[in-house]
C-alpha positions as CSV (number, residue, x, y, z in Angstrom):
1,X,-1.6,5.4,-24.8
2,X,-2.3,4.2,-21.2
3,X,0.4,2.0,-19.7
4,X,-0.9,-1.0,-17.5
5,X,-0.3,-0.2,-13.9
6,X,0.2,-2.3,-10.9
7,X,-1.0,-1.8,-7.4
8,X,1.6,-0.2,-5.1
9,X,3.3,-2.9,-2.9
10,X,3.8,-2.3,0.7
11,X,7.0,-3.2,2.5
12,X,7.2,-2.4,6.2
13,X,9.1,-3.1,9.4
14,X,7.7,-3.3,13.0
15,X,9.9,-1.9,15.6
16,X,9.1,-3.1,19.0
17,X,11.8,-1.0,20.6
18,X,15.1,0.7,19.6
19,X,16.8,-2.7,18.8
20,X,14.1,-5.2,18.1
21,X,12.4,-5.1,14.6
22,X,10.8,-7.6,12.0
23,X,10.3,-6.8,8.5
24,X,9.7,-8.9,5.3
25,X,13.2,-10.1,5.1
26,X,13.1,-11.8,8.5
27,X,9.5,-13.0,7.8
28,X,10.5,-14.7,4.5
29,X,13.6,-16.3,6.1
30,X,11.3,-17.7,8.8
31,X,9.0,-19.0,6.0
32,X,11.9,-20.6,4.0
33,X,13.1,-22.3,7.2
34,X,9.6,-23.6,7.9
35,X,9.4,-24.8,4.3
36,X,12.9,-26.6,4.2
37,X,13.4,-27.5,7.8
38,X,16.9,-26.2,7.4
39,X,18.7,-23.0,8.2
40,X,21.3,-23.5,5.3
41,X,18.5,-24.6,2.7
42,X,16.3,-21.7,3.9
43,X,19.1,-19.3,3.2
44,X,19.9,-20.8,0.0
45,X,16.3,-20.6,-1.1
46,X,16.5,-16.8,-0.2
47,X,19.8,-16.2,-2.1
48,X,21.4,-15.3,1.3
49,X,24.6,-16.5,2.9
50,X,24.3,-18.9,5.7
51,X,26.2,-16.6,8.0
52,X,23.7,-13.6,7.2
53,X,20.8,-16.0,7.9
54,X,22.1,-17.3,11.0
55,X,22.8,-13.7,12.2
56,X,19.2,-12.9,11.5
57,X,17.7,-15.7,13.4
58,X,20.1,-15.4,16.3
59,X,19.2,-11.8,16.6
60,X,15.6,-12.7,16.8
61,X,16.1,-15.4,19.2
62,X,18.1,-13.0,21.5
63,X,15.8,-9.8,21.0
64,X,12.6,-11.8,21.9
65,X,12.2,-13.7,25.2
66,X,10.9,-16.6,23.3
67,X,13.0,-18.2,20.4
68,X,11.5,-18.2,17.0
69,X,13.6,-21.1,15.7
70,X,15.0,-24.1,17.4
71,X,17.9,-25.9,15.9
72,X,19.6,-29.2,16.2
73,X,23.4,-29.5,15.6
74,X,24.4,-31.5,12.5
75,X,25.7,-34.8,12.5
76,X,25.8,-37.5,9.8
77,X,22.5,-36.5,8.4
78,X,23.2,-32.7,9.2
79,X,21.2,-30.4,11.4
80,X,17.8,-29.2,11.1
81,X,16.0,-25.9,12.1
82,X,12.3,-25.8,13.1
83,X,10.1,-22.9,13.8
84,X,8.8,-22.6,17.4
85,X,5.2,-21.9,17.9
86,X,6.1,-18.3,18.6
87,X,8.0,-18.2,15.2
88,X,4.7,-19.4,13.5
89,X,2.8,-16.8,15.5
90,X,5.2,-14.1,14.6
91,X,4.7,-14.9,10.8
92,X,0.9,-15.2,11.1
93,X,0.7,-11.7,12.8
94,X,3.0,-10.1,10.3
95,X,1.0,-11.6,7.4
96,X,-2.2,-10.5,8.9
97,X,-1.1,-6.9,9.3
98,X,0.2,-6.9,5.7
99,X,-3.2,-8.0,4.4
100,X,-4.9,-5.2,6.5
101,X,-2.5,-2.6,5.1
102,X,-2.6,-3.7,1.4
103,X,-6.3,-2.2,0.7
104,X,-5.3,0.8,2.7
105,X,-2.1,1.2,0.6
106,X,-4.2,0.8,-2.7
107,X,-6.7,3.3,-1.6
108,X,-4.3,5.9,-0.5
109,X,-1.5,5.5,-3.0
110,X,-3.4,4.0,-6.1
111,X,-3.9,7.4,-7.7
112,X,-0.2,8.1,-7.2
113,X,0.8,4.9,-8.9
114,X,-0.3,6.1,-12.3
115,X,2.5,8.6,-12.1
116,X,5.3,6.1,-11.8
117,X,7.8,6.5,-14.8
118,X,7.2,4.0,-17.6
119,X,10.9,3.5,-18.4
120,X,12.4,0.7,-16.5
121,X,15.4,1.8,-14.4
122,X,15.1,5.4,-15.1
123,X,12.8,8.2,-14.2
124,X,11.1,9.3,-17.2
125,X,10.7,12.9,-16.0
126,X,14.4,13.5,-14.9
127,X,16.3,10.8,-16.8
128,X,18.0,9.9,-13.6
129,X,18.6,6.3,-12.5
130,X,15.9,4.8,-10.3
131,X,16.9,4.0,-6.7
132,X,16.8,0.3,-7.5
133,X,19.2,0.6,-10.3
134,X,21.5,2.7,-8.0
135,X,21.3,0.1,-5.3
136,X,22.3,-2.6,-7.9
137,X,25.2,-0.4,-9.0
138,X,26.5,0.0,-5.7
139,X,26.2,-3.6,-5.0
140,X,28.3,-4.4,-8.0
141,X,30.7,-1.7,-7.3
142,X,29.8,0.2,-10.5
143,X,28.3,3.5,-11.1
144,X,25.5,4.5,-13.6
């Protein structure tokens, strides 16, 4: 019986130097901020703490010579966050690269994808927990 397969998904990070990088997490956070107009709401949408989101945005604003997000301090109506034109350009460039890499990934790794173990959470060949289930266990503080 043939199990339906899905295309391999590509996740990548672009390193501009040894301390400046952008990956899917930062891009999704920027998109969430653009969608909500708020750092706190964008973080909530991502299931991320406000502090973590603030640190990620601050790091990008410091690492690039042009800010990716501009923020106004809260008042009675609360603050707001808005992508700069550079922040929008960063998202567009990342997504454009992602679209170009997707067919290359499918071409190079498609035949490998049919060998992915069918049992969820465990490798069928070894019976060992998958990397994803190990990561979840570590996050919860449990093993196995």
